[in-house]
N, C-alpha and C positions, 0 to 999 in steps of 0.2 A: 655541482657536489650542494651535497643539504647542509646548511646554516646552523647555527647550534641550536636558536630557539626552535627550528622545524622538528631538529632529531630529538630535543626536550618535548614538543609536543606530541608527537608520534609516540614516544617513550610511556609518554601519560596516557594517551589514551589507548595502547593495547594493553594497560593496567589498568583500565579503568579510574582511572584517579580526577576524579571534579575540576581541578585545575586548569583541564585540560580546556574544556570550555572558554571559563575567563581569560587564557591565552588566546587560546583559537579567536574569540571575540577581540578581545584587542590587536589582535596582526592582521587578522582578513575579514573582518565585520563588513569595512567600507568597501572594500574590493567584491565582496559577494554581492553585495547591496545594490554595486552598479553592475554585475551581472545579471543582477535579477531588474531592476530599474530599465535595462535594455527591454525586457521581455514583457513586463509592465508597467504602466505608467503610475499608477495611483499611488503615493506615497504609502497609504496604510497598507494597503492589500503587499504592497513589497515588504514592509516592514512584518505582516504576520508570515510572509514564504520565507524571510529571513528567518524567523525563530523557529519555523518548521523545518528547514535547514539544517538548524544546529540540531533539534532534536533528531534529524535522519544521520545526520553525523555521530552525534554522540550513542544513534542504535547500532550505526553499522560501523565503530570504529575498530572493530577486530579485523573486520574483513577487510580492512587498507594494506595495501601489501608495493612497499615504497617500491620492489622491483620492476613493479609494470607501471606505477603514474608515480610524478613528484607530488608531493600533497596539494600543492595549491591543484593542480589537474585537479585530482580526486575532490577538491572542495568544490572549484568550478563546477563540475559535471552534475556534482549531488545539486547546484544552488541552480543551474541551469532546468533541470531537469523538472525540479522544483516547481518552478517557475510556469513551463511549460504543463506544467501538470495542474496547477491552478486557473491556468486559462483556460485550457479544457472543459476540466468541470464548471466554469462559470459559462462557459459555451453549451453544456450540457443543460445544467440548469434552466435556461431560457427557451432552449431548444426544447426539452421536455413539460411544458406548460402544458397543461390538462385541458381542452377544449369544450368545458361541459356543455355546450349547444350540443353536441354530436356524440357523446358519451352515452354508452348504454349501461355503464354501472349499475343505475339504479331502476334498471329494465329485467334485471337478472331473476327470475322468479326460483324458489327455495329447492324446487324440485331439478333445475339445471346444475346447484350446483354440487360436483365432486364430495362428497363426504369426505373420502378416502385423503382425497388432499388436504381438507383441511386439519388432520391429524400426521401431519407429516411428522414432525417435531416427534410424537410416540414412537413412529418406526425406526426413525434415524437412529435413534437411542436403542434399537439392536441391534443393528451394524458393530463392527468392532471400533475402536477408541479409533484409531489410524483414518480411519474412512470416515466417521464421525466430523473428526477436525476438518477434513477437505472437503465436506460439502456442506459444514458449515460456513466456515470462510469464504467458498466460491460462492454458494449461494443464499447465505443470512449474512452475510457482511456485508458482500456488495466487491468481494477481491477478484481480480485478474490471474490467472493459474501462476503467472510470473509474481505479483506480490503477492500470492499465497506463498509463494514457493520462497521468498526473500525473506519473509515474515516470520513463517514456521521452521525455517532454516531447515529445508527438504528440497534435495532436487526436482527441477522441473519434472524431467520423466516419470518421479515417483509420484510426487503431486497430479499428473496426466494418468496415470495407473490407479490409483488409490482412490480416482475421483471414477473411471469407467467401471472397477470393479466395485464400487459403495452404490453408483445406479444401477448395476445390473444385479446387487442384492436388495435394492428398494425397488424392483420391477417383479421379480421374486414374489414379494410381498403383495404387489398393488396388483398384477395379474400371474395369479400362482397356475398357470396354462402345463 
């Protein structure tokens, strides 16, 4: 059974009423911080993830479906996934450090550079907007296909199709055979 405060929060969230955030914080912040701290030991990082969690809750509030999950379960998943994402991004940062002594970046001569690649943004602007948006999100903003689907509110299959078509159109520009 849904509590009156939970029902009020859901209604406020669905109506994009900012009072929902303060009610959520009052009622769920400690529990969500506990969820996050099971994944992340550092207090400052955990607090940052809690803030990111509330931003995601606000952003995706209209997607909450009470018939699929209780409010706390939905909040829990967002907090837990945010904590996992933070851990992964920290691991990726440490794993992707550049080893300067083995790098060949500064050994490239100007005739080895493909000049067409340098002006990809110009060529990208010649595509339909729907393809530009998807390619920009995936390649220039570093989103995964699922993140782009969520952020742009476009089905994942459509993201994949638009990427394929957009890349095919770019290939026609770069390799007009």
